[in-house]
NULUM-679002 format. One record per atom (N, C-alpha, C, CB): residue in three letters; x negated, y, z negated. Coordinates in steps of 0.02 Angstrom, whole numbers, padded with zeros to 5 digits, always signed. Glycine has a CB too. Layout:
BEGIN
AlaXYZ;...
***
This chain:
BEGIN
Met-00027-00068+00003;Met+00022-00018+00009;Met-00057+00053-00004;Met+00105-00030-00068;Ala-00015+00107+00033;Ala-00095+00177+00049;Ala-00061+00214-00020;Ala-00095+00255+00157;Gly-00097+00208-00083;Gly-00067+00223-00125;Gly+00013+00240-00179;Gly-00093+00242-00112;Glu+00055+00215-00137;Glu+00124+00270-00159;Glu+00144+00194-00156;Glu+00171+00350-00098;Thr+00172+00159-00237;Thr+00248+00116-00261;Thr+00296+00150-00272;Thr+00250+00076-00322;Phe+00342+00101-00284;Phe+00419+00137-00288;Phe+00405+00099-00390;Phe+00515+00086-00206;Arg+00431+00163-00417;Arg+00455+00125-00485;Arg+00489+00170-00493;Arg+00410+00103-00547;Gly+00520+00128-00568;Gly+00574+00169-00623;Gly+00630+00149-00615;Gly+00584+00243-00620;Glu+00685+00149-00632;Glu+00735+00154-00621;Glu+00805+00204-00603;Glu+00730+00131-00648;His+00807+00194-00570;His+00873+00275-00528;His+00961+00247-00540;His+00862+00283-00394;Tyr+01003+00249-00555;Tyr+01071+00274-00555;Tyr+01075+00305-00495;Tyr+01089+00318-00610;Leu+01120+00305-00472;Leu+01174+00364-00411;Leu+01212+00275-00409;Leu+01119+00419-00296;Lys+01262+00336-00345;Lys+01349+00296-00356;Lys+01338+00290-00287;Lys+01438+00345-00388;Val+01388+00278-00282;Val+01422+00273-00201;Val+01487+00309-00202;Val+01441+00188-00172;Asp+01484+00353-00157;Asp+01521+00386-00149;Asp+01632+00351-00136;Asp+01474+00419-00094;Ala+01666+00396-00113;Ala+01729+00405-00097;Ala+01710+00360+00001;Ala+01756+00509-00109;Lys+01666+00381+00036;Lys+01662+00354+00082;Lys+01607+00299+00093;Lys+01663+00398+00116;Gly+01589+00269+00054;Gly+01570+00227+00056;Gly+01481+00248+00065;Gly+01613+00193+00101;Arg+01451+00264+00039;Arg+01378+00312+00053;Arg+01350+00310-00030;Arg+01397+00416+00088;Thr+01259+00322-00020;Thr+01240+00299-00080;Thr+01168+00354-00051;Thr+01237+00201-00098;Met+01134+00331-00104;Met+01081+00380-00056;Met+01006+00366-00091;Met+01104+00480-00062;Leu+00932+00359-00050;Leu+00886+00349-00098;Leu+00864+00380-00131;Leu+00851+00332-00087;Pro+00837+00363-00207;Pro+00831+00377-00250;Pro+00763+00444-00229;Pro+00827+00314-00293;Ser+00765+00513-00263;Ser+00696+00554-00239;Ser+00640+00511-00231;Ser+00672+00611-00292;Pro+00632+00526-00292;Pro+00569+00471-00282;Pro+00548+00422-00229;Pro+00572+00429-00329;Phe+00583+00373-00235;Phe+00560+00315-00164;Phe+00593+00343-00094;Phe+00599+00221-00176;Arg+00601+00404-00074;Arg+00613+00425-00017;Arg+00548+00473-00004;Arg+00683+00455-00015;Ala+00490+00476-00081;Ala+00432+00513-00050;Ala+00389+00447-00043;Ala+00395+00581-00099;Val+00406+00399-00071;Val+00352+00338-00046;Val+00369+00313+00022;Val+00353+00270-00096;Phe+00427+00324+00032;Phe+00466+00308+00158;Phe+00407+00368+00166;Phe+00608+00356+00209;Gln+00397+00421+00146;Gln+00364+00480+00182;Gln+00311+00458+00198;Gln+00354+00542+00148;Ala+00275+00445+00150;Ala+00208+00439+00142;Ala+00187+00354+00178;Ala+00191+00452+00053;Gln+00237+00318+00167;Gln+00208+00238+00229;Gln+00232+00250+00288;Gln+00241+00147+00213;Asp+00317+00295+00336;Asp+00311+00264+00373;Asp+00344+00368+00418;Asp+00350+00173+00365;Lys+00330+00341+00458;Lys+00374+00358+00492;Lys+00443+00425+00516;Lys+00382+00316+00478;Pro+00466+00460+00492;Pro+00536+00439+00474;Pro+00571+00430+00554;Pro+00579+00506+00419;Ala+00611+00385+00541;Ala+00663+00394+00594;Ala+00665+00423+00657;Ala+00703+00419+00572;Ala+00652+00390+00724;Ala+00662+00444+00784;Ala+00609+00518+00799;Ala+00740+00473+00768;Ser+00598+00542+00738;Ser+00538+00579+00760;Ser+00443+00575+00745;Ser+00560+00638+00736;Pro+00445+00582+00793;Pro+00348+00593+00833;Pro+00316+00614+00802;Pro+00325+00636+00891;Glu+00339+00649+00739;Glu+00279+00671+00688;Glu+00297+00656+00628;Glu+00260+00743+00686;Pro+00251+00635+00565;Pro+00273+00656+00520;Pro+00270+00722+00499;Pro+00258+00625+00489;Ala+00298+00743+00411;Ala+00329+00799+00409;Ala+00266+00817+00376;Ala+00401+00806+00378;Glu+00221+00872+00387;Glu+00163+00882+00379;Glu+00165+00893+00304;Glu+00136+00932+00423;Lys+00183+00892+00245;Lys+00185+00869+00175;Lys+00231+00827+00152;Lys+00187+00916+00136;Pro+00196+00783+00117;Pro+00237+00730+00082;Pro+00326+00758+00046;Pro+00180+00704+00015;Thr+00309+00807+00045;Thr+00384+00830-00011;Thr+00427+00859+00068;Thr+00363+00924-00100;Glu+00386+00879+00096;Glu+00450+00893+00160;Glu+00502+00847+00180;Glu+00420+00901+00228;Lys+00559+00865+00190;Lys+00615+00854+00235;Lys+00602+00793+00298;Lys+00629+00928+00269;Pro+00623+00754+00293;Pro+00587+00719+00373;Pro+00648+00760+00427;Pro+00594+00596+00380;Ala+00630+00764+00465;Ala+00672+00764+00536;Ala+00751+00749+00565;Ala+00642+00720+00568;Glu+00718+00672+00552;Glu+00799+00622+00532;Glu+00758+00580+00480;Glu+00846+00557+00614;Gly+00789+00491+00482;Gly+00816+00484+00419;Gly+00746+00424+00416;Gly+00912+00460+00410;Tyr+00753+00385+00387;Tyr+00704+00302+00367;Tyr+00727+00263+00394;Tyr+00697+00265+00297;Lys+00711+00217+00411;Lys+00704+00166+00454;Lys+00685+00090+00352;Lys+00611+00196+00539;Met+00750+00069+00347;Met+00707+00029+00280;Met+00764-00057+00285;Met+00721+00094+00172;Leu+00720-00075+00296;Leu+00734-00175+00299;Leu+00791-00188+00212;Leu+00609-00242+00284;Ile+00819-00223+00229;Ile+00875-00245+00174;Ile+00888-00294+00178;Ile+00933-00219+00171;Val+00857-00361+00121;Val+00869-00432+00127;Val+00920-00432+00051;Val+00784-00487+00130;Tyr+00949-00474+00100;Tyr+01030-00467+00037;Tyr+00984-00569+00039;Tyr+01174-00440+00093;Gly+00962-00592+00073;Gly+00976-00682+00040;Gly+00944-00699-00001;Gly+00966-00743+00081;Gly+00931-00761-00017;Gly+00925-00783-00069;Gly+00984-00801-00149;Gly+00879-00745-00073;Ala+01001-00859-00129;Ala+01045-00861-00194;Ala+01042-00853-00249;Ala+01065-00896-00206;Asn+00972-00852-00261;Asn+00949-00848-00372;Asn+00979-00772-00365;Asn+00821-00848-00418;Arg+00945-00735-00322;Arg+00946-00668-00317;Arg+01032-00619-00355;Arg+00932-00662-00228;Ala+01032-00597-00398;Ala+01060-00560-00416;Ala+01088-00462-00381;Ala+01025-00576-00465;Tyr+01020-00443-00326;Tyr+01005-00412-00293;Tyr+00978-00404-00238;Tyr+00994-00400-00311;Val+00988-00344-00201;Val+00963-00355-00136;Val+00851-00307-00141;Val+01045-00301-00068;Glu+00832-00339-00086;Glu+00766-00301-00074;Glu+00764-00241-00022;Glu+00715-00352-00050;Ala+00753-00182-00044;Ala+00728-00137+00028;Ala+00660-00139+00041;Ala+00742-00057+00026;Tyr+00633-00140+00105;Tyr+00564-00105+00100;Tyr+00565-00055+00191;Tyr+00483-00185+00089;Thr+00496-00016+00167;Thr+00472+00002+00221;Thr+00457-00030+00254;Thr+00439+00031+00222;Gln+00470+00017+00320;Gln+00443-00018+00397;Gln+00358-00045+00403;Gln+00451+00051+00465;Thr+00321-00004+00336;Thr+00260-00012+00317;Thr+00273-00105+00286;Thr+00236+00058+00256;Gly+00304-00093+00222;Gly+00314-00165+00213;Gly+00374-00233+00225;Gly+00305-00161+00160;Ala+00371-00211+00271;Ala+00408-00269+00330;Ala+00362-00285+00389;Ala+00483-00234+00370;Ala+00322-00229+00406;Ala+00261-00261+00423;Ala+00242-00293+00381;Ala+00214-00228+00439;Glu+00222-00304+00324;Glu+00184-00353+00298;Glu+00229-00419+00296;Glu+00157-00331+00230;Leu+00263-00404+00265;Leu+00317-00483+00249;Leu+00300-00520+00324;Leu+00432-00464+00237;Asp+00295-00473+00388;Asp+00291-00521+00449;Asp+00212-00539+00459;Asp+00324-00483+00520;Arg+00177-00508+00423;Arg+00098-00511+00438;Arg+00060-00572+00394;Arg+00061-00433+00416;Arg+00121-00597+00334;Arg+00125-00685+00288;Arg+00147-00722+00334;Arg+00182-00700+00217;Phe+00218-00698+00340;Phe+00258-00732+00366;Phe+00225-00766+00423;Phe+00311-00696+00380;Asp+00191-00750+00455;Asp+00153-00785+00513;Asp+00090-00820+00488;Asp+00133-00733+00569;Gln+00078-00813+00440;Gln+00004-00863+00413;Gln+00057-00923+00357;Gln-00079-00795+00345;Leu+00120-00924+00406;Leu+00133-01010+00371;Leu+00142-01064+00402;Leu+00189-01021+00332;Pro+00128-01115+00399;Pro+00106-01189+00446;Pro+00186-01167+00478;Pro+00090-01295+00393;Tyr+00175-01166+00551;Tyr+00241-01197+00619;Tyr+00299-01224+00584;Tyr+00213-01273+00678;Gly+00355-01227+00579;Gly+00389-01286+00563;Gly+00389-01322+00486;Gly+00362-01330+00610;Ser+00367-01272+00449;Ser+00367-01310+00396;Ser+00439-01278+00371;Ser+00298-01305+00348;Glu+00423-01295+00307;Glu+00497-01308+00242;Glu+00476-01249+00233;Glu+00505-01371+00162;Glu+00459-01206+00211;Glu+00439-01155+00170;Glu+00465-01101+00233;Glu+00352-01158+00140;Ala+00427-01122+00300;Ala+00440-01067+00358;Ala+00523-01052+00374;Ala+00402-01097+00433;Asp+00533-01130+00368;Asp+00633-01110+00399;Asp+00625-01073+00331;Asp+00723-01194+00408;Leu+00617-01089+00280;Leu+00677-01061+00196;Leu+00667-00992+00221;Leu+00641-01075+00084;Phe+00593-00963+00230;Phe+00573-00888+00226;Phe+00615-00852+00258;Phe+00509-00870+00251;Ser+00617-00879+00315;Ser+00646-00847+00396;Ser+00733-00845+00389;Ser+00620-00914+00476;Ala+00751-00894+00361;Ala+00824-00902+00337;Ala+00836-00842+00287;Ala+00836-00980+00299;Ile+00790-00817+00230;Ile+00812-00787+00211;Ile+00767-00691+00201;Ile+00830-00835+00166;Tyr+00727-00713+00253;Tyr+00703-00596+00265;Tyr+00695-00620+00348;Tyr+00577-00537+00208;Tyr+00743-00644+00384;Tyr+00774-00617+00452;Tyr+00807-00639+00430;Tyr+00763-00624+00522;Glu+00863-00704+00463;Glu+00906-00724+00451;Glu+00992-00660+00394;Glu+00863-00787+00423;Gln+00949-00657+00320;Gln+00993-00614+00286;Gln+00967-00565+00266;Gln+01024-00636+00238;Ser+00940-00527+00313;Ser+00908-00454+00321;Ser+00943-00422+00366;Ser+00836-00449+00341;Val+00920-00328+00360;Val+00979-00295+00416;Val+00909-00229+00404;Val+01097-00275+00383;Thr+00926-00205+00474;Thr+00895-00147+00421;Thr+00928-00062+00456;Thr+00784-00153+00426;Val+00944-00028+00408;Val+00980+00012+00378;Val+00945+00089+00413;Val+00975-00005+00294;Glu+00973+00158+00444;Glu+00962+00206+00437;Glu+00971+00236+00392;Glu+00975+00224+00467;Thr+00959+00273+00349;Thr+00965+00341+00320;Thr+00969+00414+00361;Thr+00908+00343+00280;Asp+01008+00469+00314;Asp+01008+00522+00359;Asp+00947+00551+00336;Asp+01069+00567+00360;Lys+00947+00599+00361;Lys+00877+00642+00324;Lys+00871+00675+00273;Lys+00852+00687+00354;Asp+00917+00674+00210;Asp+00932+00669+00158;Asp+00935+00608+00120;Asp+00973+00695+00160;Gly+00920+00537+00154;Gly+00924+00487+00108;Gly+00966+00473+00101;Gly+00907+00489+00061;Arg+01039+00478+00145;Arg+01110+00447+00120;Arg+01105+00389+00197;Arg+01198+00524+00115;Phe+01127+00318+00161;Phe+01146+00254+00194;Phe+01243+00247+00157;Phe+01075+00177+00162;Ser+01261+00214+00221;Ser+01310+00153+00190;Ser+01302+00078+00181;Ser+01363+00150+00227;Pro+01299+00064+00148;Pro+01266-00022+00121;Pro+01291-00063+00196;Pro+01322-00070+00024;Pro+01293-00088+00188;Pro+01310-00145+00254;Pro+01362-00174+00192;Pro+01229-00213+00297;Pro+01419-00225+00240;Pro+01462-00264+00226;Pro+01446-00333+00199;Pro+01494-00265+00274;Gln+01374-00339+00208;Gln+01330-00412+00194;Gln+01308-00396+00105;Gln+01239-00421+00262;Val+01273-00322+00109;Val+01255-00290+00047;Val+01312-00282-00003;Val+01228-00224+00062;Arg+01368-00272+00033;Arg+01390-00254-00013;Arg+01433-00305-00054;Arg+01414-00203+00005;Glu+01461-00381+00010;Glu+01481-00443-00028;Glu+01427-00441-00081;Glu+01482-00516+00017;Lys+01345-00467-00063;Lys+01310-00498-00095;Lys+01298-00459-00174;Lys+01252-00508-00051;Leu+01322-00401-00205;Leu+01317-00365-00241;Leu+01386-00353-00298;Leu+01297-00320-00201;Gly+01447-00364-00240;Gly+01491-00364-00260;Gly+01522-00328-00273;Gly+01491-00382-00282;Leu+01531-00252-00224;Leu+01534-00181-00225;Leu+01617-00183-00199;Leu+01470-00137-00172;Gly+01650-00163-00227;Gly+01728-00145-00219;Gly+01755-00105-00163;Gly+01749-00107-00276;Arg+01798-00110-00135;Arg+01816+00000-00119;Arg+01795+00032-00163;Arg+01901+00040-00120;Asp+01860+00043-00213;Asp+01813+00103-00277;Asp+01739+00160-00263;Asp+01774+00043-00341;Glu+01732+00200-00301;Glu+01658+00221-00314;Glu+01644+00160-00362;Glu+01644+00305-00350;Glu+01560+00154-00353;Glu+01528+00105-00373;Glu+01460+00141-00382;Glu+01533+00046-00327;Glu+01433+00122-00441;Glu+01377+00131-00466;Glu+01304+00086-00458;Glu+01398+00134-00522;Leu+01276+00100-00425;Leu+01179+00044-00403;Leu+01135+00084-00459;Leu+01121+00064-00286;Cys+01085+00023-00466;Cys+01022+00042-00491;Cys+00982+00016-00458;Cys+01007+00030-00551;Phe+00931+00055-00422;Phe+00871+00088-00374;Phe+00819+00067-00429;Phe+00875+00187-00351;Val+00787-00011-00403;Val+00751-00001-00461;Val+00672-00034-00423;Val+00790-00048-00538;Gly+00606+00015-00462;Gly+00531+00032-00426;Gly+00530-00046-00421;Gly+00455+00081-00476;Ala+00504-00092-00394;Ala+00467-00137-00377;Ala+00389-00151-00369;Ala+00489-00144-00337;Arg+00353-00100-00371;Arg+00288-00108-00307;Arg+00304-00102-00238;Arg+00253-00181-00305;Asp+00308-00157-00210;Asp+00305-00152-00132;Asp+00397-00143-00125;Asp+00262-00237-00087;Thr+00436-00155-00143;Thr+00479-00174-00137;Thr+00522-00088-00187;Thr+00474-00259-00159;Ile+00612-00110-00168;Ile+00659-00091-00180;Ile+00702-00148-00219;Ile+00680-00064-00124;Arg+00737-00148-00298;Arg+00773-00184-00287;Arg+00850-00142-00301;Arg+00751-00242-00322;Ile+00908-00188-00265;Ile+00976-00122-00265;Ile+01015-00175-00309;Ile+01028-00092-00169;Trp+01027-00154-00354;Trp+01055-00199-00399;Trp+01147-00163-00432;Trp+00985-00206-00468;Arg+01190-00184-00441;Arg+01255-00158-00441;Arg+01229-00140-00529;Arg+01332-00220-00415;Ala+01241-00084-00527;Ala+01246-00035-00609;Ala+01241-00083-00649;Ala+01320+00012-00634;Glu+01315-00112-00676;Glu+01313-00170-00725;Glu+01279-00194-00718;Glu+01350-00210-00734;Thr+01273-00251-00654;Thr+01226-00322-00665;Thr+01167-00301-00673;Thr+01222-00377-00607;Tyr+01127-00253-00663;Tyr+01074-00256-00715;Tyr+01047-00220-00777;Tyr+01036-00255-00688;Arg+01136-00204-00792;Arg+01114-00168-00868;Arg+01136-00250-00915;Arg+01183-00071-00899;Glu+01171-00281-00901;Glu+01202-00331-00935;Glu+01149-00422-00923;Glu+01289-00326-00897;Arg+01113-00449-00850;Arg+01104-00464-00856;Arg+01007-00448-00830;Arg+01155-00491-00854;Arg+00979-00393-00802;Arg+00906-00376-00817;Arg+00865-00382-00865;Arg+00897-00328-00813;Lys+00926-00308-00891;Lys+00876-00280-00952;Lys+00880-00342-01027;Lys+00914-00183-00981;Ala+00943-00404-01018;Ala+00923-00442-01065;Ala+00877-00487-01033;Ala+00976-00471-01099;Glu+00850-00496-00960;Glu+00793-00538-00925;Glu+00717-00520-00974;Glu+00785-00508-00830;Ile+00731-00465-00981;Ile+00687-00425-00974;Ile+00646-00404-01070;Ile+00732-00362-00926;Ala+00705-00416-01095;Ala+00726-00423-01177;Ala+00682-00517-01179;Ala+00849-00419-01195;Glu+00699-00532-01166;Glu+00693-00598-01185;Glu+00615-00634-01156;Glu+00761-00636-01152;Met+00597-00606-01092;Met+00498-00598-01094;Met+00475-00568-01135;Met+00457-00563-01041;Glu+00486-00512-01140;Glu+00457-00457-01205;Glu+00442-00514-01275;Glu+00537-00384-01232;Lys+00502-00525-01292;Lys+00531-00574-01356;Lys+00458-00639-01337;Lys+00646-00614-01339;Arg+00466-00655-01298;Arg+00431-00751-01247;Arg+00323-00723-01258;Arg+00473-00752-01082;Leu+00351-00665-01213;Leu+00272-00654-01186;Leu+00240-00629-01256;Leu+00262-00586-01113;Leu+00278-00567-01302;Leu+00228-00508-01329;Leu+00231-00528-01410;Leu+00260-00416-01309;Gly+00281-00577-01411;Gly+00337-00554-01481;Gly+00365-00544-01493;Gly+00347-00530-01514;Glu+00388-00488-01549;Glu+00416-00476-01620;Glu+00397-00424-01648;Glu+00403-00522-01666;Gly+00417-00350-01679;Gly+00428-00321-01704;Gly+00336-00286-01706;Gly+00474-00350-01753;Pro+00318-00274-01748;Pro+00245-00230-01760;Pro+00197-00267-01751;Pro+00230-00200-01829;Arg+00196-00334-01761;Arg+00156-00369-01741;Arg+00138-00384-01658;Arg+00174-00416-01774;Ala+00162-00359-01634;Ala+00201-00389-01529;Ala+00127-00343-01498;Ala+00330-00325-01481;Ala+00117-00396-01435;Ala+00037-00374-01425;Ala+00079-00316-01404;Ala-00029-00416-01366;Asp+00027-00282-01370;Asp+00038-00227-01313;Asp+00038-00240-01229;Asp-00017-00178-01324;Pro+00083-00216-01196;Pro+00101-00268-01129;Pro+00055-00252-01097;Pro+00168-00263-01084;Arg-00005-00216-01103;Arg-00058-00241-01042;Arg-00102-00306-01069;Arg-00119-00171-01020;Ser-00087-00308-01126;Ser-00113-00371-01130;Ser-00080-00437-01059;Ser-00090-00392-01215;Leu-00054-00384-01036;Leu-00030-00471-00974;Leu-00062-00465-00924;Leu+00054-00486-00935;Leu-00113-00398-00952;Leu-00176-00379-00866;Leu-00217-00450-00891;Leu-00256-00270-00864;Arg-00219-00468-00943;Arg-00296-00514-00975;Arg-00354-00529-00902;Arg-00262-00619-01016;Asn-00308-00569-00871;Asn-00344-00642-00838;Asn-00347-00588-00775;Asn-00288-00738-00829;Thr-00330-00535-00760;Thr-00369-00479-00710;Thr-00431-00444-00729;Thr-00326-00422-00695;Val-00454-00449-00669;Val-00518-00402-00648;Val-00488-00320-00628;Val-00561-00441-00571;
***
């Protein structure tokens, strides 16, 4: 990645027209990594609004996940590069293809980062016709988009359980940086 990563959790509404928008810090990552859609030149400054929106790959595959993943075009190209290294015809390649190619869609935002989640994404997240709230979670090179209620109920509990298991509890709990102990 070019020094920019997706970080944080951001709660945004889906409006009455079925649109939501990329959080501002995430738009900055798109601006740094990708040229805006239909724009021959990137904006001069990363904080400058693009003339057009961004293209993002949204992956809604993976039955074991309650979220969808969104990638910049740079991130999608990295997935392609890694997929090309899988043995042709292998079961791993078939499953990866099913999740990341068959069950994905490219979505373009407008210049302000607004987009309408397509039907497959709405179905995966269980979004109804009424206004809903989404949680956009930065996961380094990808954005995880959750229905906010599901994120609060499920993911927050998963994180708390991992913290207990891996770090301990109370005043004697380990520093989270200890998770990096086997890295260089």
